[in-house]
C-alpha positions in Angstrom: 14.8 7.8 1.1 11.2 8.6 -0.1 7.8 7.0 -1.9 4.8 7.6 -3.6 1.3 7.1 -3.0 -1.6 7.1 -5.7 -5.0 6.3 -4.9 -8.7 7.3 -6.4 -11.1 9.4 -4.2 -14.4 9.0 -4.7 -17.2 11.3 -3.2 -20.5 10.7 -4.5 -21.0 15.2 -4.1 -17.8 15.4 -6.4 -16.5 13.7 -9.9 -13.8 11.1 -9.1 -10.1 12.7 -8.5 -6.7 11.2 -8.0 -5.0 11.9 -4.8 -1.4 11.4 -4.6 1.3 11.7 -1.7 5.2 11.8 -1.1 6.7 10.8 2.0 9.7 11.3 3.1 9.6 11.0 6.7 7.8 9.1 9.2 5.8 12.1 9.9 4.8 12.3 6.3 3.5 8.2 6.3 1.4 9.6 9.8 -0.4 11.9 7.5 -0.7 9.6 4.7 -2.5 7.3 7.3 -4.9 9.9 8.1 -5.4 10.5 4.2 -6.4 6.7 3.4 -8.6 7.0 6.3 -10.9 9.2 4.6 -13.8 6.6 3.5 -13.7 7.8 0.2 -10.1 7.0 -0.6 -9.5 3.7 -2.6 -6.4 1.5 -1.9 -3.1 3.4 -2.9 -0.2 1.8 -5.0 2.9 3.2 -3.3 6.4 3.1 -4.9 9.5 3.5 -3.5 11.8 6.1 -5.4 14.8 4.7 -4.0 14.1 1.4 -5.8 15.5 0.6 -9.1 13.2 0.3 -12.5 12.6 -2.4 -14.6 11.8 -2.2 -18.3 8.3 -3.7 -18.7 8.3 -6.8 -21.0 4.8 -5.7 -22.1 5.0 -1.8 -22.7 8.8 -1.7 -23.2 9.2 1.1 -20.6 10.5 1.8 -17.5 8.7 0.6 -14.7 9.2 0.1 -11.0 10.3 -3.1 -9.8 7.7 -3.4 -7.0 4.5 -2.6 -5.8 3.4 -1.9 -2.4 -1.1 -1.1 -2.5 -1.9 -0.2 1.1 -5.6 0.4 2.2 -7.6 1.5 5.4 -10.8 -0.3 5.4 -13.0 -0.7 8.4 -10.4 0.1 11.0 -7.8 -2.0 9.8 -4.8 -1.4 7.2 -4.2 -3.9 4.8 -0.8 -4.4 2.6 -0.2 -6.3 -0.5 3.5 -6.8 -1.9 5.5 -7.7 -4.8 8.7 -7.7 -5.9 11.1 -9.6 -7.8 12.7 -12.0 -4.4 8.6 -12.0 -2.8 5.8 -12.4 -5.4 2.7 -11.2 -4.1 2.3 -11.8 -0.4 0.1 -10.9 1.7 0.3 -10.3 5.7 -1.2 -12.4 8.0 -3.5 -10.1 9.7 -6.3 -9.8 12.8 -8.7 -12.9 11.7 -11.8 -10.2 12.3 -10.8 -8.1 9.5 -13.4 -8.1 6.7 -12.0 -9.0 3.1 -12.5 -5.7 0.5 -12.4 -6.1 -2.9 -11.3 -3.8 -5.8 -10.9 -4.1 -9.6 -6.9 -3.8 -9.4 -6.4 -5.9 -6.1 -8.1 -7.5 -3.2 -7.8 -7.9 0.2 -8.8 -11.0 2.0 -10.1 -11.9 5.2 -7.6 -11.7 8.2 -5.0 -10.0 6.1 -6.3 -6.4 7.9 -3.2 -5.2 10.5 -4.0 -2.6 13.4 -3.4 0.4 12.5 -0.4 1.0 14.1 0.9 -2.3 12.7 0.2 -0.8 9.6 1.9 2.6 9.8 5.2 1.1 11.6 5.4 -1.3 8.1 4.6 1.3 6.3 7.8 3.9 7.9 9.8 0.7 8.0 9.2 0.6 3.9 10.2 4.6 3.9 13.5 3.7 5.6 14.3 0.4 3.5 12.4 0.3 0.7 11.9 -3.5 1.1 9.1 -5.2 2.2 8.4 -4.7 6.1 9.7 -7.3 8.5 7.6 -6.0 11.1 4.7 -8.0 9.5 4.2 -11.8 9.1 3.7 -12.9 5.4 2.7 -15.2 3.2 3.3 -15.6 -0.5 0.0 -16.3 -2.5 
C-alpha cells in the first residue's frame, strides 16, 4: 500500500515549486509530516495508489475516486476527505485550532488535530486506503 502527496511550496526568496512525496511505510508518513510542517508548504493533495480510478464526467479522463487534503499549520494537522461513500467531510478537531483558507480548499476553525493524531490518521489511510477512523468526522 502507498499514497502520493503533492503540494505547492512558496518561499519568498525563490520561485514557487512543487513538492511531491510517495509514502510506502509509516516512517515515510513521519517524513511527510515534517515536510508539510515547513512554513512554505501549502495543503497536500493525497491520493492512495491502491484505490480504484473512475472516469471524470468533466474531462473523460481516469482520475482517483477520492481526495484527502492534508495541511500542517499553527501546530495543528488539518484533513479533509472526499470519496463516493463519504462526501466531503472534515474532522471534529481541537476547538482552539484556527481556520485556514486556500484557493482550492478551506479548513474551518475547530477542525485542526493534534499532530500525533494527524500523523496516526495518515498512517491509517496508508494502511487501509479508507477514510481514517481514528478521528471523528462530520459531513458538510
